C-alpha positions as CSV (number, residue, x, y, z in Angstrom):
1,M,104.8,156.8,94.0
2,D,105.4,156.5,97.5
3,F,108.2,153.7,98.6
4,D,106.2,151.6,101.2
5,A,109.1,151.0,103.7
6,I,106.7,149.0,106.4
7,G,105.8,146.8,103.3
8,F,109.2,145.9,101.8
9,L,110.2,145.2,105.7
10,R,107.3,142.8,106.0
11,W,108.4,141.2,102.3
12,V,112.0,140.8,103.5
13,Y,110.7,139.3,106.6
14,D,108.4,136.6,104.8
15,H,110.6,135.8,102.2
16,A,114.2,135.8,104.1
17,Y,113.5,131.9,104.1
18,P,113.6,129.8,101.8
19,S,113.4,132.3,98.5
20,M,116.3,134.8,99.5
21,T,118.4,132.1,101.2
22,F,118.5,129.8,98.5
23,L,119.0,132.8,96.1
24,F,121.8,134.0,98.1
25,I,123.6,130.2,98.6
26,F,122.8,129.9,95.0
27,V,124.6,132.4,93.4
28,L,127.2,132.1,96.0
29,A,127.8,129.1,94.5
30,I,127.8,129.8,91.1
31,L,130.6,132.8,91.8
32,I,132.5,130.4,93.7
33,Q,132.2,128.1,90.8
34,F,133.2,130.5,88.4
35,T,136.0,132.2,90.3
36,F,137.8,129.2,91.2
37,S,137.7,126.8,88.3
38,G,139.6,126.8,85.2
39,H,143.3,126.7,84.9
40,I,146.0,129.2,84.3
41,T,146.7,130.0,80.6
42,K,149.7,131.9,79.5
43,R,149.0,135.6,78.8
44,D,150.4,136.0,75.5
45,S,147.8,133.3,74.8
46,L,144.8,134.7,75.8
47,S,142.1,137.1,73.8
48,A,140.2,139.8,74.6
49,L,137.6,137.9,76.2
50,D,139.7,135.8,78.4
51,H,141.6,138.9,79.7
52,I,137.9,140.4,80.5
53,I,136.9,136.8,82.2
54,A,139.7,136.7,84.2
55,F,139.0,140.1,85.2
56,L,135.8,139.4,86.4
57,K,136.9,136.5,88.1
58,T,138.8,138.3,90.8
59,K,136.4,141.0,90.8
60,I,132.8,139.9,91.3
61,L,132.9,137.4,94.4
62,I,134.2,140.2,96.2
63,A,131.3,142.4,94.6
64,Y,128.6,140.0,95.7
65,I,129.8,139.5,99.4
66,A,130.2,143.2,99.5
67,S,126.6,143.7,98.2
68,F,125.1,141.2,100.3
69,A,126.6,143.0,103.0
70,L,125.3,146.6,101.8
71,F,121.7,144.9,101.5
72,N,121.8,144.0,105.1
73,V,122.9,147.7,105.8
74,F,120.0,149.3,104.0
75,V,117.3,146.9,105.6
76,L,118.8,147.7,109.0
77,M,119.0,151.3,108.1
78,L,115.1,151.0,106.5
79,A,114.4,149.4,109.9
80,F,116.4,152.2,112.3
81,Q,114.0,154.8,110.4
82,Q,110.8,152.9,110.9
83,F,111.1,151.3,114.2
84,G,113.6,152.8,116.1
85,K,117.5,152.0,117.1
86,E,116.3,149.0,119.6
87,Q,113.5,147.9,117.5
88,G,115.6,147.8,114.5
89,V,117.6,145.6,115.8
90,K,115.3,143.3,117.5
91,Y,113.8,143.1,113.5
92,L,117.1,142.1,111.9
93,Q,117.8,139.6,114.8
94,M,114.2,138.5,114.3
95,I,115.1,137.6,110.3
96,Y,118.3,135.9,111.0
97,S,116.7,133.7,114.1
98,N,113.8,132.8,111.7
99,V,116.4,131.8,109.0
100,K,118.6,129.9,111.6
101,L,115.4,127.8,113.4
102,Q,114.0,126.8,109.6
103,S,117.3,125.6,108.6
104,F,118.6,123.3,111.2
105,N,116.7,120.5,110.0
106,F,117.2,117.4,107.7
107,S,115.4,118.6,105.0
108,S,116.6,122.1,104.5
109,V,120.3,121.1,105.0
110,L,119.8,118.6,102.4
111,S,118.3,121.5,100.1
112,I,120.9,123.8,101.4
113,I,123.6,121.5,100.2
114,T,121.9,120.7,96.9
115,I,121.5,124.1,95.7
116,F,125.4,124.7,96.6
117,I,126.3,122.0,94.6
118,L,124.2,122.5,91.9
119,P,126.3,124.9,89.8
120,Y,129.1,122.8,90.2
121,F,127.0,120.1,88.6
122,F,126.1,122.2,85.3
123,Q,129.8,122.7,85.3
124,V,131.0,119.1,85.1
125,V,128.0,118.4,82.6
126,Y,129.1,121.2,80.2
127,R,132.7,120.8,80.3
128,R,132.3,117.0,80.0
129,L,129.5,116.7,77.6
130,I,128.5,119.6,75.8
131,A,132.0,121.9,75.2
132,P,133.6,118.7,73.5
133,K,130.8,118.1,70.9
134,I,131.0,121.7,70.4
135,S,134.7,121.8,69.8
136,A,134.7,118.7,67.3
137,W,131.9,120.7,65.4
138,K,133.5,123.6,65.2
139,R,136.3,121.6,64.0
140,K,134.6,119.5,61.5
141,F,133.0,122.6,59.9
142,R,135.9,124.9,59.8
143,V,137.4,126.5,56.4
144,S,140.5,124.4,56.5
145,Q,143.7,125.2,54.2
146,T,144.1,121.9,53.1
147,A,141.3,119.1,52.5
148,D,144.1,115.9,52.2
149,N,143.9,113.3,54.6
150,V,146.2,109.9,55.0
151,S,144.6,106.9,53.9
152,D,142.0,105.3,56.5
153,I,140.8,101.7,55.8
154,R,137.5,102.6,57.5
155,V,137.2,105.4,54.7
156,E,138.2,103.2,51.7
157,N,136.0,100.0,52.9
158,D,132.8,102.1,51.9
159,R,134.8,104.0,48.8
160,F,133.7,101.6,46.0
161,Q,130.9,99.1,45.7
162,S,130.4,96.5,42.8
163,K,128.5,97.9,39.5
164,Q,126.2,96.3,37.1
165,F,126.5,96.5,33.6
166,D,126.5,94.6,30.1
167,P,130.3,95.1,28.7
168,R,129.0,94.4,25.2
169,D,127.2,97.8,25.4
170,Y,130.7,99.4,25.6
171,Y,132.4,97.2,22.7
172,K,134.4,99.7,20.3
173,D,136.0,98.5,16.7
174,G,139.8,99.2,17.2
175,H,139.4,99.3,20.9
176,M,140.0,96.4,23.9
177,F,137.4,97.3,26.4
178,M,138.7,96.7,29.8
179,G,136.2,98.1,32.5
180,L,134.6,101.1,33.5
181,G,136.2,103.9,35.7
182,T,135.0,105.8,38.9
183,N,132.9,107.8,37.3
184,D,131.2,105.2,35.2
185,E,133.7,106.2,32.0
186,P,134.4,103.3,30.1
187,I,138.2,102.7,29.7
188,Y,140.1,101.3,26.4
189,I,143.1,100.5,25.3
190,T,143.7,100.1,21.3
191,D,143.9,96.8,19.7
192,D,147.1,97.5,18.5
193,E,148.5,98.3,22.2
194,F,146.7,95.3,23.6
195,K,148.6,92.9,21.1
196,S,151.8,94.3,21.9
197,K,151.7,93.6,25.6
198,N,151.1,90.8,27.6
199,I,148.6,91.2,30.8
200,K,149.0,89.5,34.1
201,V,145.4,89.5,36.4
202,I,145.7,89.2,40.4
203,G,143.7,88.2,42.4
204,A,142.2,85.7,45.1
205,T,139.1,83.2,43.9
206,Q,136.4,84.8,43.5
207,T,137.4,88.6,43.2
208,G,136.9,89.2,39.6
209,K,139.7,87.4,37.9
210,G,137.3,85.1,35.6
211,V,134.9,87.8,34.8
212,W,137.6,89.9,33.2
213,Q,139.1,86.9,31.1
214,Q,135.1,86.3,30.0
215,V,134.7,90.1,28.7
216,A,138.5,90.0,27.3
217,I,138.1,86.2,25.3
218,D,134.7,87.5,24.2
219,Q,136.0,90.6,22.5
220,C,138.7,88.5,20.9
221,I,136.2,85.9,19.4
222,W,134.5,89.5,18.0
223,K,137.3,90.6,16.6
224,G,138.0,87.3,14.7
225,W,141.3,86.5,16.4
226,G,142.6,83.1,17.5
227,V,141.8,82.4,21.1
228,W,143.3,79.8,23.5
229,F,142.3,79.2,27.0
230,F,144.0,77.2,29.5
231,D,141.4,76.2,32.1
232,Q,143.2,74.1,35.4
233,K,140.4,74.5,37.8
234,P,138.1,74.0,35.3
235,D,136.1,77.6,35.6
236,D,132.3,76.9,36.0
237,F,131.4,79.4,33.3
238,I,134.3,80.1,30.9
239,Y,133.4,77.1,28.7
240,S,129.4,78.8,28.4
241,V,131.0,82.0,27.4
242,M,133.3,80.5,24.9
243,V,130.3,78.4,23.1
244,Q,127.9,81.4,23.3
245,S,130.4,84.0,21.9
246,C,131.1,81.8,19.0
247,K,127.6,81.4,18.1
248,D,126.5,85.0,18.9
249,W,129.4,86.3,16.4
250,G,129.3,83.7,14.0
251,R,132.6,81.8,14.7
252,K,133.3,77.9,14.5
253,L,132.3,76.3,18.1
254,P,135.5,76.0,20.5
255,S,137.7,73.0,19.7
256,V,138.0,71.2,23.1
257,V,141.3,69.4,24.2
258,D,140.6,67.6,27.2
259,L,143.6,66.8,28.6
260,T,142.2,65.2,31.5
261,G,140.5,62.6,29.3
262,E,137.5,62.7,31.6
263,S,135.4,63.8,28.6
264,G,137.6,62.0,25.6
265,L,137.4,65.3,23.4
266,G,140.6,66.1,21.8
267,D,142.8,63.5,21.6
268,Y,146.4,64.9,22.0
269,S,149.8,63.5,20.8
270,P,152.2,65.8,22.9
271,F,155.3,64.7,20.7
272,E,153.9,64.5,17.4
273,G,154.2,68.4,16.1
274,G,157.1,70.4,15.7
275,S,160.4,69.8,14.4
276,T,162.8,66.7,16.0
277,R,164.6,69.1,18.1
278,E,161.3,70.4,19.6
279,R,160.0,67.2,20.3
280,L,162.8,66.0,21.8
281,E,162.9,69.1,24.1
282,R,159.2,68.9,25.1
283,F,160.1,65.2,25.8
284,Y,162.9,65.6,28.1
285,K,160.9,68.1,29.8
286,A,157.7,66.5,30.3
287,F,159.1,62.9,31.3
288,G,161.7,64.6,33.8
289,L,165.2,63.7,31.5
290,N,166.8,67.0,32.2
291,K,170.0,67.6,34.4
292,G,169.1,68.2,37.9
293,G,172.7,68.1,39.3
294,T,172.1,64.6,41.2
295,D,173.1,61.3,40.3
296,A,170.3,60.1,38.5
297,D,171.8,62.1,35.7
298,H,173.7,59.1,34.8
299,Y,170.5,57.4,34.2
300,K,169.0,60.4,32.1
301,N,171.7,60.5,29.8
302,M,171.3,57.4,29.1
303,N,167.5,57.9,28.4
304,K,168.4,60.8,26.4
305,E,170.8,58.8,24.3
306,V,168.4,56.3,23.4
307,M,165.8,59.0,22.3
308,S,168.1,61.0,20.3
309,F,168.8,57.2,18.7
310,I,165.3,56.5,17.5
311,A,164.5,60.3,17.0
312,D,164.8,59.6,13.2
313,Y,162.7,56.4,13.1
314,W,160.1,57.8,15.7
315,D,157.0,59.4,14.0
316,G,155.9,61.5,17.4
317,T,153.2,59.2,18.7
318,L,153.1,57.4,21.9
319,P,152.0,54.1,20.3
320,H,154.9,54.1,18.2
321,L,157.6,55.3,20.8
322,E,156.4,52.0,23.1
323,K,157.0,49.9,20.3
324,L,160.3,51.3,19.3
325,L,161.5,51.0,23.0
326,S,160.2,47.4,23.2
327,G,162.4,46.3,20.5
328,K,159.4,45.3,17.9
329,D,159.8,47.7,15.4
330,S,161.7,46.3,12.0
331,S,163.3,49.9,11.5
332,I,165.8,49.9,14.4
333,P,168.9,47.5,13.7
334,E,168.8,44.0,15.0
335,N,172.1,44.7,16.8
336,K,170.6,47.7,19.1
337,K,167.2,46.5,19.9
338,D,168.5,44.9,23.5
339,W,170.3,48.2,24.0
340,V,167.0,50.3,23.4
341,F,165.0,47.8,25.7
342,E,167.6,47.9,28.9
343,A,168.7,51.2,28.4
344,S,164.8,52.6,28.5
345,S,163.4,51.0,31.0
346,N,162.7,54.6,33.0
347,I,161.0,55.8,29.9
348,R,158.7,52.2,29.3
349,T,158.0,52.9,33.0
350,E,156.9,56.3,32.7
351,L,154.9,55.3,29.7
352,A,153.1,53.0,31.6
353,I,151.8,55.8,33.7
354,W,150.8,57.8,30.9
355,R,148.7,54.4,29.7
356,L,146.4,56.0,32.5
357,L,145.1,58.8,29.8
358,P,144.4,56.9,26.5
359,N,143.4,60.3,24.7
360,L,147.5,60.7,24.6
361,F,147.8,58.0,22.5
362,P,146.2,58.5,19.6
363,K,147.2,56.9,16.0
364,K,149.2,58.9,13.7
365,G,147.3,61.8,12.1
366,E,144.4,61.7,14.5
367,S,145.9,64.2,17.5
368,F,144.7,67.8,17.7
369,S,146.8,69.5,15.6
370,V,148.1,72.5,17.2
371,D,149.5,73.9,13.8
372,K,146.4,73.9,12.1
373,A,144.2,75.6,15.1
374,I,146.9,78.1,15.1
375,D,146.9,78.9,11.1
376,N,142.9,78.8,11.3
377,A,143.1,81.1,14.3
378,D,140.2,78.5,15.9
379,V,139.0,79.2,19.5
380,V,140.6,76.8,21.5
381,Y,139.4,75.2,25.3
382,V,142.0,73.5,26.9
383,R,140.9,71.5,30.0
384,A,143.7,70.8,32.8
385,R,144.1,70.0,36.5
386,Q,146.2,71.9,38.9
387,D,146.5,69.2,41.1
388,D,147.9,66.3,38.6
389,D,151.4,66.5,38.2
390,L,151.2,64.2,34.6
391,I,148.4,66.6,33.5
392,R,150.3,69.5,34.0
393,Q,153.2,68.2,32.3
394,I,151.4,67.4,29.5
395,T,149.7,70.9,29.7
396,T,152.9,72.7,29.8
397,S,154.2,70.3,26.8
398,L,150.9,71.4,24.9
399,L,151.6,75.4,25.5
400,V,155.3,75.0,24.7
401,E,154.1,73.5,21.1
402,W,151.8,76.5,21.0
403,K,155.1,78.8,21.8
404,D,157.2,77.2,19.2
405,Y,154.9,77.4,16.5
406,V,153.9,81.2,16.8
407,V,157.5,81.9,16.9
408,K,158.4,79.8,13.8
409,T,155.8,81.0,11.6
410,C,154.3,84.4,12.9
411,P,150.5,83.8,12.3
412,A,148.5,86.0,9.9
413,I,145.9,86.1,12.2
414,H,146.6,87.2,16.1
415,Q,146.6,84.9,18.6
416,F,145.7,85.4,22.4
417,C,146.6,82.8,24.9
418,M,145.0,83.1,28.3
419,L,146.6,80.9,31.1
420,D,144.6,80.6,34.2
421,E,146.1,79.6,37.4
422,A,149.6,79.9,35.6
423,R,152.0,79.4,38.3
424,F,151.1,75.6,37.6
425,I,152.1,75.4,34.2
426,M,154.7,78.2,34.1
427,S,158.0,77.3,32.9
428,D,161.3,78.8,31.6
429,N,160.2,78.1,28.2
430,V,156.9,79.9,28.9
431,A,158.2,82.9,30.8
432,N,160.7,83.3,27.5
433,A,157.7,83.0,25.3
434,L,156.2,86.0,27.2
435,A,159.2,88.1,25.5
436,T,158.9,86.2,22.3
437,V,155.6,85.9,20.8
438,L,154.8,89.9,21.0
439,S,156.8,90.4,17.9
440,K,155.1,87.3,16.3
441,N,151.5,88.4,16.3
442,A,150.6,86.6,19.5
443,N,150.3,87.7,23.1
444,M,149.6,86.2,26.4
445,G,147.7,86.7,29.4
446,L,148.4,85.2,32.9
447,A,146.4,84.8,36.0
448,Y,147.5,84.0,39.4
449,Q,146.3,84.7,43.0
450,Q,149.3,86.6,44.4
451,R,152.5,87.8,43.4
452,D,155.1,85.3,44.6
453,D,152.6,82.7,43.5
454,L,155.1,82.0,40.5
455,Q,157.9,81.2,42.8
456,K,156.1,78.5,44.4
457,N,156.3,76.4,40.9
458,P,155.6,72.9,41.0
459,D,158.5,72.2,39.3
460,K,161.3,72.4,41.6
461,T,164.4,72.3,38.5
462,V,162.6,76.1,37.8
463,N,164.2,79.1,39.2
464,G,161.1,80.8,41.0
465,E,162.7,84.2,41.7
466,A,164.0,84.6,38.0
467,L,160.5,83.2,36.5
468,Q,158.6,85.9,38.6
469,A,161.0,88.5,37.5
470,S,160.4,87.5,34.0
471,A,156.9,87.3,34.1
472,E,156.7,91.1,35.7
473,T,159.0,92.2,33.2
474,N,157.3,91.3,30.4
475,T,153.4,91.7,31.4
476,L,153.1,95.6,30.9
477,L,149.5,95.6,31.8
478,T,148.2,94.9,34.9
479,L,144.8,94.4,36.5
480,I,144.8,94.1,40.3
481,Y,141.6,92.5,42.3
482,K,141.8,91.9,45.8
483,C,144.5,89.9,47.4
484,S,147.4,89.2,50.0
485,F,148.8,92.1,52.1
486,D,152.1,91.7,50.3
487,T,151.0,92.0,46.7
488,A,149.0,95.1,47.5
489,E,151.9,96.6,48.9
490,W,153.7,95.7,46.0
491,I,151.3,97.3,43.7
492,A,150.9,100.3,45.9
493,Q,154.9,101.0,45.7
494,E,154.1,100.4,41.7
495,S,152.0,103.0,41.7
496,G,154.1,105.9,42.9
497,T,153.8,108.5,45.6
498,K,152.3,112.0,45.6
499,P,152.5,114.6,48.2
500,I,149.6,115.5,50.5
501,T,149.3,118.0,53.0
502,V,148.0,117.1,56.2
503,T,148.1,118.1,59.8
504,K,151.3,117.2,61.4
505,L,150.3,118.6,64.9
506,E,147.2,120.0,66.4
507,D,146.7,121.5,70.1
508,V,144.4,119.8,72.4
509,E,143.2,121.5,75.6
510,T,142.7,119.3,78.8
511,D,140.7,120.9,81.5
512,G,140.5,119.8,85.1
513,F,137.2,117.9,84.3
514,G,138.6,115.3,82.5
515,S,137.8,116.6,79.1
516,E,139.4,117.6,76.0
517,R,138.7,120.5,73.3
518,W,140.8,121.4,70.2
519,G,142.8,124.6,70.9
520,G,143.1,126.9,68.2
521,K,146.7,125.9,66.9
522,R,147.4,123.2,63.8
523,M,150.8,122.4,62.7
524,I,150.5,121.2,59.1
525,G,153.0,119.8,56.5
526,Q,153.5,117.9,53.4
527,V,154.2,113.9,53.3
528,E,154.6,111.3,50.7
529,E,151.7,108.8,50.1
530,H,151.1,106.3,47.4
531,F,148.9,107.0,44.7
532,I,147.3,103.8,45.0
533,T,147.3,103.1,48.9
534,T,147.5,99.6,50.3
535,N,144.2,100.4,52.1
536,S,142.7,100.9,49.1
537,I,143.5,97.4,47.4
538,R,142.8,95.6,50.4
539,A,139.4,97.1,50.5
540,L,138.5,96.3,47.1
541,K,135.1,94.5,46.3
542,K,134.1,91.7,44.1
543,R,134.7,92.7,40.3
544,V,136.9,95.9,41.5
545,G,140.2,96.3,40.8
546,V,143.3,98.6,40.1
547,F,144.7,98.6,36.5
548,D,147.9,99.9,35.5
549,N,148.7,100.5,31.4
550,N,152.4,101.3,32.2
551,E,151.7,104.2,30.1
552,G,149.5,106.3,32.6
553,L,148.3,106.6,36.0
554,M,147.1,103.4,37.9
555,Q,143.2,103.9,37.9
556,F,140.4,102.0,39.6
557,L,138.3,99.7,37.1
558,F,135.3,97.6,37.4
559,T,134.4,95.0,35.5
560,C,131.2,92.8,35.2
561,W,130.3,89.4,33.5
562,I,128.8,88.5,30.1
563,P,125.3,87.6,30.4
564,L,125.1,84.0,29.9
565,R,121.9,83.0,28.7
566,E,122.5,79.0,29.3
567,K,124.7,76.8,31.0
568,T,127.1,74.6,28.6
569,D,128.1,71.6,29.7
570,L,131.6,70.1,28.0
571,P,130.4,67.4,26.0
572,V,130.9,63.4,26.7
573,K,132.7,61.2,23.8
574,Q,132.2,57.5,24.2
575,I,135.6,55.9,25.0
576,N,137.3,53.0,22.9
577,H,139.6,51.6,25.2
578,S,140.7,49.4,21.9
579,A,141.6,52.2,20.1
580,Y,145.5,51.1,20.5
581,I,146.8,47.7,21.5
582,P,150.3,47.0,21.4
583,E,151.9,44.5,18.7
584,A,153.1,41.7,20.8
585,P,156.9,41.0,21.0
586,E,158.6,38.3,18.8
587,K,158.4,34.8,20.4
588,S,160.9,32.3,20.6
589,Q,160.8,29.4,18.0
590,T,160.4,27.2,20.5
591,K,156.8,27.4,20.5
592,N,156.6,25.8,17.3
593,N,156.7,22.2,18.6
594,R,153.4,22.9,20.9
595,K,150.7,20.3,20.2
596,E,147.7,22.0,18.4
597,G,145.4,19.6,20.5
598,K,146.7,20.8,23.8
599,K,145.1,24.4,22.8
600,Q,141.7,25.3,24.6
601,K,139.9,28.0,22.6
602,I,137.4,30.4,24.7
603,N,134.4,31.0,23.0
604,T,133.8,34.6,22.4
605,P,130.6,36.6,20.8
606,S,133.1,38.3,18.6
607,D,136.4,39.4,17.6
608,S,135.9,42.8,18.4
609,V,134.6,42.6,21.9
610,V,136.2,45.0,24.2
611,V,136.7,44.3,27.5
612,E,136.4,47.6,29.5
613,N,138.7,48.7,32.4
614,S,140.4,45.1,31.8
615,F,144.5,45.2,32.1
616,N,146.2,43.6,28.6
617,P,149.5,42.1,29.8
618,E,150.9,42.6,26.3
619,D,151.1,46.5,27.0
620,D,154.2,45.5,29.2
621,P,157.0,44.1,27.1
622,D,158.5,43.0,30.4
623,L,155.6,41.0,31.9
624,M,155.3,39.1,28.4
625,R,158.9,38.0,28.6
626,M,158.5,36.6,32.0
627,L,154.8,35.0,31.0
628,E,156.8,33.4,27.9
629,E,159.7,32.0,30.0
630,S,157.4,30.2,32.5
631,V,155.1,29.0,30.1
632,S,157.9,27.2,28.2
633,Q,158.8,25.5,30.8
634,Q,155.2,23.7,31.2
635,Q,154.0,20.8,29.1
636,D,150.6,21.3,29.8
637,E,148.8,24.9,29.6
638,N,145.5,26.0,29.4
639,I,146.4,29.3,27.6
640,P,143.5,31.0,25.5
641,V,144.2,30.3,21.8
642,D,143.9,34.4,20.9
643,Y,147.2,34.4,23.1
644,Y,148.9,31.7,20.6
645,D,147.5,33.5,17.3
646,N,150.4,36.0,17.8
647,I,153.1,33.2,17.8
648,P,153.7,31.7,14.2
649,L,153.1,27.6,14.6
650,E,154.4,25.5,11.9
651,E,151.6,22.5,12.8
652,T,148.2,25.5,12.8
653,P,145.7,23.9,10.3
654,K,145.8,26.2,7.0
655,S,141.7,25.8,6.9
656,E,141.7,27.8,10.7
657,P,141.6,31.6,9.5
658,K,143.8,33.8,11.8
659,P,141.6,36.5,13.4
660,A,142.4,39.8,12.0
661,K,142.0,41.9,15.5
662,K,143.1,40.7,18.6
663,P,140.9,41.6,21.5
664,P,142.7,42.1,25.1
665,V,143.3,39.2,27.0
666,D,141.9,39.3,30.6
667,V,145.2,39.2,33.0
668,N,143.6,36.6,35.6
669,S,142.7,34.2,33.0
670,L,146.1,34.5,31.8
671,I,148.0,34.3,35.0
672,S,145.8,31.7,36.3
673,T,147.5,29.1,33.7
674,I,150.9,29.5,35.0
675,G,151.7,27.0,37.3
676,K,149.0,24.0,36.1
677,K,151.0,20.8,35.4
678,E,150.3,18.3,32.4
679,D,147.4,16.1,33.4
């Protein structure tokens, strides 16, 4: 086919502007951008493709400009051939004049500028938006030589979630079910191992400590062991779980010792059980008579001397102690009564405070028996309060009595004692018990919120650091829930370390467009990291913990509560405030001369009526003696006859019977009579 030169020349003229002009400018802009963009790179880091591109950058722009010049020469030569030399030159001039004429207006100039900068715009978009994403994608899906990564709290936060299950589905004879593992496998320890170790459960409130305690207590009841739970919050569900467990496993319902006195259940005499030495040790601790290195030690020694003297006469009950210290007990020699009374003022003052808890003043033989509860392997629920100093002292005394009897007798049936919020009742004796009871067929569990809680013991006479060290040394089983940073860091250190291979340095390339791309170089190395990291512990969810058996690696553990059919409230017993009324002190013989006619009897419905919430002045011997001295100086008194019934009267008619039981006297009526003059 013949080449149509005239047609080609006409096409060139018709398309010189805008098509060919814009195309030339666009390609020129691309080549300029390609040639002069980028950065200088070391030769030894270039690939074959990099060398080719570098070579083309220096040659392709020149080749394009040369090709444009050759195209113009070709058109001119073709025009010479068709139109002659003079007309050929005019043809070419006519083309450029047309391009110049149409280009020099606002819209054309704007179009040319837009076309010229368009490649640069594409380059910016590619370098800043597309290339970094491609680089990141290639890095993410590359085949790496190591998959280790340092701990990241963002990853750990989504790593584990709480699990729902019924713990009773996993109970196993001869084993203690602790919880589920990360792959839903049950985690057990044998009964023998559980019996030979104490356990500490650490975690913030509402993280799962109480849930594990429910499961452990339920299994101990199922196994027929003796169970003691010291509840100091108190917990909303643990008593209900204990009641349900006893019903389900055919055990006697829990014995309740309510040291708060709110329910009236389980009257407890703190110093009735044990040997004389053990009773005195508990008494000295509860009444703060141990030496503290201050001037008060002199008075404490006086009180201890009195207690040592009356120990042989004392039956261990607080009512009898009041009687002994007031000098009203005939067993104390007459020449010692005044000394006992005067040297025991501090003890009697403290006893007056203890009087606010009537459940601590049962009669001899009516107290809750720690000995019998241990011998019978009973399930015992002890209710206390962590914000009441007196109740904490009594709780500690009960715990020490439990320890003393266990160590002394080595029970035939295993005993498990769980202390909730243990820091409030921890003492040197309790810390020592952690080591001694393990060989006596008993073990203990401590639950508290963070590691240094045991250093913050309310008892300032206790060495907190020594207490913490003893507790940590003698509790080989550890269960950690979400806790403070210091506790999490300690557990991470206790878990040990492992080597991990991680990227220590990775090359990143930065170009002139403000974008980064991953380079081809990566430096890896080994570092040490905790087996269970601090981030892992800090990111734990509810009922997810870390279990340390002290004989293997720590592992994550999932716990869940015992399904509770119904909530059981602690029963309430009707409290009789007249259960114990102290005997009145001995009266002076000057009372024998009082006239019978001047006594006015107060009509009462019954001698056994109990005036609730009334203060009985006979409870305070000092007050009674003051009242007697005031009354003896008066000639006319208006005192109820019930008060005089305690005084031996020579002129009392034999026909008038003496009441067998004295009701409490209203202090307002008694004191109001003092100061009245004889009519």
